[in-house]
C-alpha positions, 0 to 999 in steps of 0.5 A, spaced: 596 753 400 591 759 402 592 762 408 584 761 410 585 753 409 591 753 414 586 755 420 587 749 425 581 747 429 582 750 436 581 746 443 574 744 445 575 747 452 580 752 455 583 753 462 583 760 465 585 763 472 581 767 476 584 769 482 587 763 485 582 758 481 583 755 475 576 754 471 575 749 465 571 752 460 568 748 454 565 751 447 559 754 449 552 751 447 547 755 443 543 756 449 549 759 453 551 764 447 544 766 447 544 767 455 550 771 455 548 776 450 541 777 453 544 778 460 549 783 457 543 787 455 539 786 461 545 788 465 546 795 462 538 796 460 540 795 453 545 800 453 551 796 452 552 797 445 552 805 446 557 804 451 562 801 446 562 808 443 562 812 449 568 815 453 574 811 456 570 809 462 564 807 458 568 802 454 571 799 460 564 798 463 562 795 456 568 790 457 567 788 464 560 787 462 562 782 457 566 779 462 561 778 467 555 776 463 560 771 460 562 768 466 556 768 470 553 763 464 559 759 463 562 759 470 556 759 475 560 757 481 565 763 480 560 768 485 561 763 491 569 762 489 570 769 489 565 770 495 560 775 492 553 775 491 554 777 484 560 779 480 557 786 479 559 787 487 567 786 485 570 793 484 575 794 478 581 792 482 578 786 484 575 785 477 582 785 474 583 777 474 576 777 471 578 781 465 584 778 464 581 771 464 576 774 459 581 776 454 583 769 454 576 767 453 575 772 447 581 770 443 579 763 444 572 764 441 575 769 436 579 763 433 573 759 433 569 764 429 575 764 424 574 757 423 566 757 423 566 762 418 571 759 414 567 752 414 561 757 412 565 760 406 567 753 404 560 750 404 557 756 400 562 755 395 560 747 394 553 749 394 553 755 390 549 759 395 551 766 397 553 767 405 547 771 408 549 776 413 
């Protein structure tokens, strides 16, 4: 059997821990995915991709931007639970559990991307249509 055919469907939701609280995150909707990407760009005035290829501090800022934008959309009560007006008000030490939780979320989404890409390839093979993008 082909290695890609062995992909298992990931769970539709995961539970992550931030601070003392557990949060269930459901697979994001298209709207949530768009909102997250828009917020990432907005929070960095469009420099988020440049940060990825910058210094170590810039890359760390890129990752925390990814985490904050993601959880602002997917866990709207997080600010209240962490007792801050904005997740941007957290210092790097306070953000450690946010970053760890984001790693779990990212790994989960990577599993979904593999499954979704595999389904795209299978559909393209059935229809004879080349994959775009």
